[in-house]
N, CA, C and O atoms as CSV, one atom per row, in Angstrom:
chain,resi,resn,atom,element,x,y,z
A,1,MET,N,N,-19.274,71.597,30.905
A,1,MET,CA,C,-20.701,71.447,31.127
A,1,MET,C,C,-20.969,70.055,31.677
A,1,MET,O,O,-20.407,69.062,31.214
A,2,ILE,N,N,-21.843,70.010,32.676
A,2,ILE,CA,C,-22.247,68.737,33.261
A,2,ILE,C,C,-23.458,68.222,32.478
A,2,ILE,O,O,-24.438,68.941,32.284
A,3,ILE,N,N,-23.372,66.974,32.037
A,3,ILE,CA,C,-24.486,66.328,31.339
A,3,ILE,C,C,-24.755,65.018,32.064
A,3,ILE,O,O,-23.865,64.181,32.208
A,4,THR,N,N,-25.994,64.851,32.519
A,4,THR,CA,C,-26.313,63.662,33.303
A,4,THR,C,C,-27.730,63.160,33.002
A,4,THR,O,O,-28.613,63.922,32.611
A,5,THR,N,N,-27.909,61.866,33.196
A,5,THR,CA,C,-29.241,61.276,33.023
A,5,THR,C,C,-30.101,61.452,34.267
A,5,THR,O,O,-31.311,61.231,34.226
A,6,THR,N,N,-29.483,61.845,35.362
A,6,THR,CA,C,-30.216,62.005,36.619
A,6,THR,C,C,-30.931,63.359,36.651
A,6,THR,O,O,-30.532,64.278,35.935
A,7,PRO,N,N,-31.979,63.498,37.469
A,7,PRO,CA,C,-32.715,64.765,37.534
A,7,PRO,C,C,-32.015,65.831,38.375
A,7,PRO,O,O,-32.396,67.001,38.332
A,8,GLN,N,N,-31.006,65.442,39.129
A,8,GLN,CA,C,-30.251,66.364,39.976
A,8,GLN,C,C,-28.774,66.036,39.846
A,8,GLN,O,O,-28.400,64.987,39.323
A,9,ILE,N,N,-27.937,66.953,40.332
A,9,ILE,CA,C,-26.496,66.733,40.320
A,9,ILE,C,C,-26.011,66.799,41.754
A,9,ILE,O,O,-26.130,67.830,42.415
A,10,GLU,N,N,-25.464,65.695,42.227
A,10,GLU,CA,C,-25.008,65.634,43.610
A,10,GLU,C,C,-23.977,66.730,43.879
A,10,GLU,O,O,-23.028,66.916,43.117
A,11,GLY,N,N,-24.189,67.448,44.980
A,11,GLY,CA,C,-23.275,68.508,45.367
A,11,GLY,C,C,-23.513,69.825,44.658
A,11,GLY,O,O,-22.797,70.795,44.904
A,12,LYS,N,N,-24.498,69.878,43.785
A,12,LYS,CA,C,-24.834,71.103,43.063
A,12,LYS,C,C,-26.291,71.453,43.325
A,12,LYS,O,O,-27.117,70.580,43.593
A,13,GLN,N,N,-26.588,72.735,43.243
A,13,GLN,CA,C,-27.965,73.193,43.406
A,13,GLN,C,C,-28.434,73.791,42.082
A,13,GLN,O,O,-27.769,74.653,41.507
A,14,ILE,N,N,-29.574,73.327,41.611
A,14,ILE,CA,C,-30.155,73.910,40.403
A,14,ILE,C,C,-30.802,75.223,40.813
A,14,ILE,O,O,-31.714,75.250,41.640
A,15,ILE,N,N,-30.320,76.309,40.223
A,15,ILE,CA,C,-30.862,77.623,40.581
A,15,ILE,C,C,-31.778,78.193,39.503
A,15,ILE,O,O,-32.508,79.156,39.737
A,16,GLU,N,N,-31.729,77.576,38.305
A,16,GLU,CA,C,-32.615,78.049,37.236
A,16,GLU,C,C,-32.826,76.927,36.221
A,16,GLU,O,O,-31.878,76.281,35.773
A,17,TYR,N,N,-34.086,76.716,35.876
A,17,TYR,CA,C,-34.430,75.794,34.803
A,17,TYR,C,C,-34.624,76.621,33.554
A,17,TYR,O,O,-35.434,77.548,33.552
A,18,LYS,N,N,-33.905,76.313,32.497
A,18,LYS,CA,C,-34.008,77.076,31.250
A,18,LYS,C,C,-35.137,76.512,30.383
A,18,LYS,O,O,-36.243,77.051,30.352
A,19,GLN,N,N,-34.841,75.432,29.690
A,19,GLN,CA,C,-35.835,74.790,28.824
A,19,GLN,C,C,-35.303,73.444,28.375
A,19,GLN,O,O,-34.144,73.109,28.618
A,20,VAL,N,N,-36.152,72.682,27.725
A,20,VAL,CA,C,-35.733,71.409,27.150
A,20,VAL,C,C,-34.870,71.711,25.928
A,20,VAL,O,O,-35.210,72.559,25.103
A,21,VAL,N,N,-33.749,71.003,25.829
A,21,VAL,CA,C,-32.863,71.175,24.673
A,21,VAL,C,C,-32.695,69.836,23.968
A,21,VAL,O,O,-32.831,68.772,24.571
A,22,PHE,N,N,-32.394,69.920,22.671
A,22,PHE,CA,C,-32.278,68.731,21.839
A,22,PHE,C,C,-30.997,68.774,21.017
A,22,PHE,O,O,-30.457,69.843,20.735
A,23,GLY,N,N,-30.536,67.623,20.651
A,23,GLY,CA,C,-29.496,67.449,19.652
A,23,GLY,C,C,-29.943,66.321,18.755
A,23,GLY,O,O,-30.179,65.208,19.224
A,24,GLU,N,N,-30.063,66.594,17.467
A,24,GLU,CA,C,-30.588,65.595,16.541
A,24,GLU,C,C,-29.594,65.330,15.425
A,24,GLU,O,O,-28.989,66.249,14.874
A,25,VAL,N,N,-29.441,64.060,15.106
A,25,VAL,CA,C,-28.578,63.653,14.007
A,25,VAL,C,C,-29.332,62.617,13.183
A,25,VAL,O,O,-29.821,61.619,13.712
A,26,VAL,N,N,-29.419,62.871,11.877
A,26,VAL,CA,C,-29.969,61.881,10.951
A,26,VAL,C,C,-28.815,61.442,10.075
A,26,VAL,O,O,-28.199,62.257,9.388
A,27,ALA,N,N,-28.526,60.157,10.101
A,27,ALA,CA,C,-27.398,59.630,9.350
A,27,ALA,C,C,-27.881,58.593,8.351
A,27,ALA,O,O,-28.664,57.703,8.685
A,28,GLY,N,N,-27.415,58.719,7.151
A,28,GLY,CA,C,-27.765,57.759,6.118
A,28,GLY,C,C,-26.780,56.612,6.107
A,28,GLY,O,O,-25.640,56.741,6.553
A,29,THR,N,N,-27.236,55.504,5.597
A,29,THR,CA,C,-26.344,54.373,5.373
A,29,THR,C,C,-26.335,54.142,3.873
A,29,THR,O,O,-27.293,54.491,3.184
A,30,ASN,N,N,-25.288,53.572,3.376
A,30,ASN,CA,C,-25.238,53.350,1.934
A,30,ASN,C,C,-25.407,51.876,1.596
A,30,ASN,O,O,-25.407,51.020,2.480
A,31,PHE,N,N,-25.546,51.598,0.343
A,31,PHE,CA,C,-25.821,50.240,-0.125
A,31,PHE,C,C,-24.742,49.251,0.300
A,31,PHE,O,O,-25.058,48.158,0.770
A,32,ILE,N,N,-23.481,49.619,0.144
A,32,ILE,CA,C,-22.384,48.696,0.481
A,32,ILE,C,C,-22.414,48.365,1.970
A,32,ILE,O,O,-22.284,47.204,2.359
A,33,ARG,N,N,-22.586,49.391,2.797
A,33,ARG,CA,C,-22.633,49.173,4.242
A,33,ARG,C,C,-23.825,48.278,4.591
A,33,ARG,O,O,-23.695,47.363,5.404
A,34,ASP,N,N,-25.000,48.541,3.971
A,34,ASP,CA,C,-26.183,47.717,4.215
A,34,ASP,C,C,-25.925,46.266,3.811
A,34,ASP,O,O,-26.313,45.335,4.517
A,35,PHE,N,N,-25.275,46.091,2.680
A,35,PHE,CA,C,-24.995,44.751,2.180
A,35,PHE,C,C,-24.124,43.971,3.158
A,35,PHE,O,O,-24.462,42.849,3.533
A,36,PHE,N,N,-23.002,44.562,3.572
A,36,PHE,CA,C,-22.095,43.869,4.480
A,36,PHE,C,C,-22.710,43.683,5.872
A,36,PHE,O,O,-22.451,42.678,6.535
A,37,ALA,N,N,-23.510,44.637,6.308
A,37,ALA,CA,C,-24.196,44.468,7.590
A,37,ALA,C,C,-25.172,43.304,7.504
A,37,ALA,O,O,-25.327,42.547,8.463
A,38,GLY,N,N,-25.839,43.156,6.342
A,38,GLY,CA,C,-26.751,42.033,6.133
A,38,GLY,C,C,-26.034,40.706,6.204
A,38,GLY,O,O,-26.551,39.747,6.778
A,39,ILE,N,N,-24.834,40.639,5.621
A,39,ILE,CA,C,-24.036,39.417,5.687
A,39,ILE,C,C,-23.656,39.114,7.128
A,39,ILE,O,O,-23.728,37.965,7.564
A,40,THR,N,N,-23.254,40.136,7.862
A,40,THR,CA,C,-22.897,39.951,9.268
A,40,THR,C,C,-24.093,39.418,10.046
A,40,THR,O,O,-23.951,38.538,10.895
A,41,ASP,N,N,-25.291,39.968,9.745
A,41,ASP,CA,C,-26.494,39.508,10.433
A,41,ASP,C,C,-26.780,38.039,10.129
A,41,ASP,O,O,-27.198,37.290,11.012
A,42,ILE,N,N,-26.557,37.630,8.889
A,42,ILE,CA,C,-26.812,36.246,8.496
A,42,ILE,C,C,-25.797,35.306,9.149
A,42,ILE,O,O,-26.163,34.252,9.669
A,43,LEU,N,N,-24.535,35.692,9.119
A,43,LEU,CA,C,-23.473,34.840,9.657
A,43,LEU,C,C,-23.330,34.955,11.167
A,43,LEU,O,O,-22.677,34.127,11.801
A,44,GLY,N,N,-23.928,35.957,11.723
A,44,GLY,CA,C,-23.795,36.190,13.157
A,44,GLY,C,C,-22.644,37.136,13.426
A,44,GLY,O,O,-21.791,37.360,12.567
A,45,GLY,N,N,-22.629,37.672,14.598
A,45,GLY,CA,C,-21.554,38.593,14.943
A,45,GLY,C,C,-22.036,40.019,14.982
A,45,GLY,O,O,-23.228,40.305,14.866
A,46,ARG,N,N,-21.079,40.903,15.147
A,46,ARG,CA,C,-21.394,42.321,15.287
A,46,ARG,C,C,-20.989,43.061,14.022
A,46,ARG,O,O,-20.001,42.720,13.372
A,47,SER,N,N,-21.759,44.066,13.691
A,47,SER,CA,C,-21.456,44.901,12.541
A,47,SER,C,C,-20.655,46.105,13.015
A,47,SER,O,O,-21.223,47.088,13.491
A,48,LYS,N,N,-19.338,46.027,12.886
A,48,LYS,CA,C,-18.446,47.098,13.347
A,48,LYS,C,C,-18.720,48.411,12.615
A,48,LYS,O,O,-18.619,49.486,13.206
A,49,MET,N,N,-19.068,48.322,11.320
A,49,MET,CA,C,-19.333,49.542,10.555
A,49,MET,C,C,-20.529,50.302,11.126
A,49,MET,O,O,-20.473,51.518,11.315
A,50,TYR,N,N,-21.605,49.574,11.398
A,50,TYR,CA,C,-22.786,50.221,11.968
A,50,TYR,C,C,-22.517,50.725,13.376
A,50,TYR,O,O,-22.952,51.817,13.742
A,51,GLU,N,N,-21.800,49.931,14.167
A,51,GLU,CA,C,-21.507,50.345,15.542
A,51,GLU,C,C,-20.720,51.650,15.576
A,51,GLU,O,O,-21.022,52.533,16.380
A,52,SER,N,N,-19.720,51.780,14.716
A,52,SER,CA,C,-18.927,53.014,14.714
A,52,SER,C,C,-19.755,54.189,14.214
A,52,SER,O,O,-19.593,55.306,14.706
A,53,LYS,N,N,-20.633,53.962,13.255
A,53,LYS,CA,C,-21.504,55.026,12.738
A,53,LYS,C,C,-22.475,55.491,13.837
A,53,LYS,O,O,-22.695,56.691,14.001
A,54,ILE,N,N,-23.045,54.555,14.577
A,54,ILE,CA,C,-23.985,54.892,15.644
A,54,ILE,C,C,-23.266,55.619,16.783
A,54,ILE,O,O,-23.792,56.587,17.332
A,55,THR,N,N,-22.074,55.157,17.134
A,55,THR,CA,C,-21.294,55.811,18.193
A,55,THR,C,C,-21.000,57.256,17.818
A,55,THR,O,O,-21.172,58.161,18.634
A,56,SER,N,N,-20.564,57.470,16.607
A,56,SER,CA,C,-20.254,58.821,16.132
A,56,SER,C,C,-21.502,59.705,16.123
A,56,SER,O,O,-21.451,60.860,16.546
A,57,ALA,N,N,-22.606,59.168,15.647
A,57,ALA,CA,C,-23.852,59.939,15.588
A,57,ALA,C,C,-24.348,60.283,16.995
A,57,ALA,O,O,-24.831,61.393,17.221
A,58,ARG,N,N,-24.236,59.353,17.936
A,58,ARG,CA,C,-24.654,59.624,19.315
A,58,ARG,C,C,-23.806,60.734,19.924
A,58,ARG,O,O,-24.339,61.644,20.559
A,59,GLU,N,N,-22.489,60.666,19.734
A,59,GLU,CA,C,-21.600,61.711,20.251
A,59,GLU,C,C,-21.941,63.070,19.652
A,59,GLU,O,O,-21.927,64.080,20.355
A,60,ASN,N,N,-22.249,63.101,18.357
A,60,ASN,CA,C,-22.621,64.362,17.705
A,60,ASN,C,C,-23.950,64.906,18.228
A,60,ASN,O,O,-24.103,66.117,18.389
A,61,ALA,N,N,-24.909,64.022,18.493
A,61,ALA,CA,C,-26.199,64.457,19.040
A,61,ALA,C,C,-26.009,65.061,20.432
A,61,ALA,O,O,-26.614,66.084,20.750
A,62,LEU,N,N,-25.174,64.436,21.259
A,62,LEU,CA,C,-24.914,64.969,22.598
A,62,LEU,C,C,-24.173,66.303,22.523
A,62,LEU,O,O,-24.460,67.211,23.303
A,63,LEU,N,N,-23.232,66.429,21.603
A,63,LEU,CA,C,-22.520,67.701,21.425
A,63,LEU,C,C,-23.457,68.816,20.972
A,63,LEU,O,O,-23.363,69.945,21.452
A,64,GLU,N,N,-24.357,68.495,20.049
A,64,GLU,CA,C,-25.328,69.480,19.574
A,64,GLU,C,C,-26.249,69.921,20.708
A,64,GLU,O,O,-26.551,71.106,20.846
A,65,MET,N,N,-26.695,68.957,21.522
A,65,MET,CA,C,-27.536,69.288,22.669
A,65,MET,C,C,-26.783,70.215,23.628
A,65,MET,O,O,-27.348,71.193,24.117
A,66,GLU,N,N,-25.519,69.911,23.894
A,66,GLU,CA,C,-24.699,70.739,24.785
A,66,GLU,C,C,-24.555,72.162,24.227
A,66,GLU,O,O,-24.686,73.132,24.973
A,67,LYS,N,N,-24.289,72.290,22.931
A,67,LYS,CA,C,-24.168,73.618,22.309
A,67,LYS,C,C,-25.476,74.400,22.434
A,67,LYS,O,O,-25.460,75.600,22.705
A,68,ASN,N,N,-26.602,73.723,22.236
A,68,ASN,CA,C,-27.903,74.402,22.360
A,68,ASN,C,C,-28.143,74.865,23.796
A,68,ASN,O,O,-28.741,75.918,24.014
A,69,ALA,N,N,-27.687,74.095,24.764
A,69,ALA,CA,C,-27.820,74.493,26.169
A,69,ALA,C,C,-26.937,75.703,26.468
A,69,ALA,O,O,-27.360,76.624,27.166
A,70,GLN,N,N,-25.722,75.703,25.946
A,70,GLN,CA,C,-24.811,76.837,26.152
A,70,GLN,C,C,-25.378,78.119,25.558
A,70,GLN,O,O,-25.234,79.193,26.142
A,71,LYS,N,N,-26.020,78.009,24.401
A,71,LYS,CA,C,-26.594,79.185,23.729
A,71,LYS,C,C,-27.614,79.908,24.595
A,71,LYS,O,O,-27.785,81.121,24.472
A,72,ILE,N,N,-28.289,79.178,25.464
A,72,ILE,CA,C,-29.322,79.810,26.295
A,72,ILE,C,C,-28.836,80.058,27.717
A,72,ILE,O,O,-29.633,80.364,28.604
A,73,GLY,N,N,-27.528,79.927,27.936
A,73,GLY,CA,C,-26.944,80.286,29.224
A,73,GLY,C,C,-26.927,79.205,30.281
A,73,GLY,O,O,-26.722,79.500,31.458
A,74,ALA,N,N,-27.135,77.967,29.893
A,74,ALA,CA,C,-27.102,76.860,30.861
A,74,ALA,C,C,-25.661,76.396,31.063
A,74,ALA,O,O,-24.812,76.566,30.188
A,75,ASN,N,N,-25.403,75.812,32.222
A,75,ASN,CA,C,-24.096,75.210,32.466
A,75,ASN,C,C,-24.205,73.723,32.799
A,75,ASN,O,O,-23.229,73.089,33.199
A,76,ALA,N,N,-25.419,73.176,32.624
A,76,ALA,CA,C,-25.636,71.740,32.833
A,76,ALA,C,C,-26.904,71.315,32.108
A,76,ALA,O,O,-27.772,72.134,31.804
A,77,VAL,N,N,-26.992,70.017,31.839
A,77,VAL,CA,C,-28.213,69.436,31.273
A,77,VAL,C,C,-28.530,68.200,32.109
A,77,VAL,O,O,-27.696,67.306,32.247
A,78,VAL,N,N,-29.733,68.157,32.662
A,78,VAL,CA,C,-30.160,67.037,33.499
A,78,VAL,C,C,-31.257,66.240,32.800
A,78,VAL,O,O,-31.894,66.721,31.863
A,79,GLY,N,N,-31.464,65.009,33.276
A,79,GLY,CA,C,-32.534,64.164,32.734
A,79,GLY,C,C,-32.317,63.791,31.277
A,79,GLY,O,O,-33.278,63.683,30.515
A,80,VAL,N,N,-31.080,63.597,30.887
A,80,VAL,CA,C,-30.760,63.338,29.478
A,80,VAL,C,C,-31.225,61.954,29.052
A,80,VAL,O,O,-31.052,60.969,29.769
A,81,GLU,N,N,-31.816,61.906,27.873
A,81,GLU,CA,C,-32.215,60.653,27.219
A,81,GLU,C,C,-31.646,60.653,25.818
A,81,GLU,O,O,-31.540,61.700,25.180
A,82,VAL,N,N,-31.282,59.482,25.344
A,82,VAL,CA,C,-30.844,59.323,23.965
A,82,VAL,C,C,-31.752,58.281,23.324
A,82,VAL,O,O,-31.863,57.156,23.812
A,83,ASN,N,N,-32.401,58.666,22.224
A,83,ASN,CA,C,-33.330,57.773,21.533
A,83,ASN,C,C,-32.846,57.514,20.116
A,83,ASN,O,O,-32.302,58.398,19.454
A,84,TYR,N,N,-33.054,56.287,19.664
A,84,TYR,CA,C,-32.629,55.850,18.339
A,84,TYR,C,C,-33.857,55.426,17.540
A,84,TYR,O,O,-34.739,54.741,18.058
A,85,THR,N,N,-33.905,55.839,16.275
A,85,THR,CA,C,-35.013,55.466,15.408
A,85,THR,C,C,-34.480,55.110,14.031
A,85,THR,O,O,-33.623,55.809,13.489
A,86,SER,N,N,-34.978,54.044,13.478
A,86,SER,CA,C,-34.609,53.648,12.121
A,86,SER,C,C,-35.647,54.214,11.161
A,86,SER,O,O,-36.849,54.139,11.418
A,87,ILE,N,N,-35.180,54.776,10.064
A,87,ILE,CA,C,-36.078,55.377,9.068
A,87,ILE,C,C,-35.863,54.655,7.743
A,87,ILE,O,O,-34.733,54.541,7.268
A,88,HIS,N,N,-36.945,54.171,7.151
A,88,HIS,CA,C,-36.853,53.471,5.871
A,88,HIS,C,C,-37.824,54.109,4.889
A,88,HIS,O,O,-38.952,54.445,5.251
A,89,GLY,N,N,-37.392,54.273,3.670
A,89,GLY,CA,C,-38.273,54.806,2.644
A,89,GLY,C,C,-37.530,55.007,1.346
A,89,GLY,O,O,-36.340,55.324,1.350
A,90,ASP,N,N,-38.214,54.827,0.242
A,90,ASP,CA,C,-37.638,55.003,-1.092
A,90,ASP,C,C,-36.362,54.192,-1.286
A,90,ASP,O,O,-35.440,54.631,-1.973
A,91,GLY,N,N,-36.313,53.007,-0.678
A,91,GLY,CA,C,-35.157,52.141,-0.831
A,91,GLY,C,C,-33.932,52.591,-0.063
A,91,GLY,O,O,-32.851,52.028,-0.239
A,92,LYS,N,N,-34.080,53.595,0.788
A,92,LYS,CA,C,-32.949,54.104,1.552
A,92,LYS,C,C,-33.153,53.809,3.029
A,92,LYS,O,O,-34.275,53.827,3.533
A,93,SER,N,N,-32.049,53.537,3.711
A,93,SER,CA,C,-32.084,53.325,5.155
A,93,SER,C,C,-31.345,54.470,5.833
A,93,SER,O,O,-30.248,54.849,5.424
A,94,MET,N,N,-31.945,54.997,6.845
A,94,MET,CA,C,-31.323,56.055,7.630
A,94,MET,C,C,-31.655,55.787,9.081
A,94,MET,O,O,-32.572,55.027,9.391
A,95,PHE,N,N,-30.910,56.411,9.961
A,95,PHE,CA,C,-31.288,56.332,11.357
A,95,PHE,C,C,-31.155,57.704,11.979
A,95,PHE,O,O,-30.341,58.527,11.559
A,96,MET,N,N,-31.969,57.928,12.985
A,96,MET,CA,C,-31.999,59.213,13.662
A,96,MET,C,C,-31.685,58.978,15.135
A,96,MET,O,O,-32.202,58.055,15.764
A,97,ILE,N,N,-30.832,59.831,15.656
A,97,ILE,CA,C,-30.514,59.801,17.084
A,97,ILE,C,C,-30.866,61.163,17.656
A,97,ILE,O,O,-30.435,62.196,17.144
A,98,VAL,N,N,-31.652,61.154,18.721
A,98,VAL,CA,C,-32.069,62.395,19.376
A,98,VAL,C,C,-31.634,62.337,20.838
A,98,VAL,O,O,-31.989,61.417,21.575
A,99,ALA,N,N,-30.862,63.335,21.234
A,99,ALA,CA,C,-30.491,63.499,22.646
A,99,ALA,C,C,-31.327,64.659,23.178
A,99,ALA,O,O,-31.413,65.708,22.541
A,100,SER,N,N,-31.938,64.473,24.335
A,100,SER,CA,C,-32.751,65.545,24.916
A,100,SER,C,C,-32.545,65.583,26.416
A,100,SER,O,O,-32.206,64.579,27.044
A,101,GLY,N,N,-32.757,66.758,26.973
A,101,GLY,CA,C,-32.637,66.935,28.414
A,101,GLY,C,C,-33.078,68.335,28.782
A,101,GLY,O,O,-33.440,69.130,27.915
A,102,THR,N,N,-33.046,68.633,30.063
A,102,THR,CA,C,-33.434,69.950,30.554
A,102,THR,C,C,-32.180,70.770,30.838
A,102,THR,O,O,-31.336,70.381,31.645
A,103,ALA,N,N,-32.074,71.908,30.164
A,103,ALA,CA,C,-30.955,72.810,30.368
A,103,ALA,C,C,-31.189,73.576,31.666
A,103,ALA,O,O,-32.272,74.119,31.888
A,104,VAL,N,N,-30.165,73.618,32.524
A,104,VAL,CA,C,-30.288,74.274,33.828
A,104,VAL,C,C,-29.018,75.065,34.139
A,104,VAL,O,O,-27.982,74.910,33.492
A,105,VAL,N,N,-29.142,75.907,35.143
A,105,VAL,CA,C,-27.984,76.599,35.691
A,105,VAL,C,C,-27.785,76.046,37.108
A,105,VAL,O,O,-28.709,76.036,37.922
A,106,VAL,N,N,-26.568,75.592,37.377
A,106,VAL,CA,C,-26.257,75.044,38.690
A,106,VAL,C,C,-25.115,75.845,39.324
A,106,VAL,O,O,-24.320,76.493,38.644
A,107,ARG,N,N,-25.073,75.770,40.652
A,107,ARG,CA,C,-23.912,76.339,41.348
A,107,ARG,C,C,-23.501,75.435,42.469
A,107,ARG,O,O,-22.543,75.732,43.181
């Protein structure tokens, strides 16, 4: 499956627009990870734990979006966006990653 941020695919013709498809992942963080990330923020540098968690969640959101496109008969997704949101409440930190795009059929 072709997945692209562009509205068209060079060398391909969109013959059918299906619908907007999404892939959503909500991932929690735990106290220990938050604590060490806080130390990294204070001392400077990058938080490898958070980076790997975000990378994994983004890949899962894109995979979910691709599966949803396949379910409706698409062979490509155009105009893809990936959005990140931090969620805080009840003393817990979570983040949400949403991948969205338009499922299409190309030839």
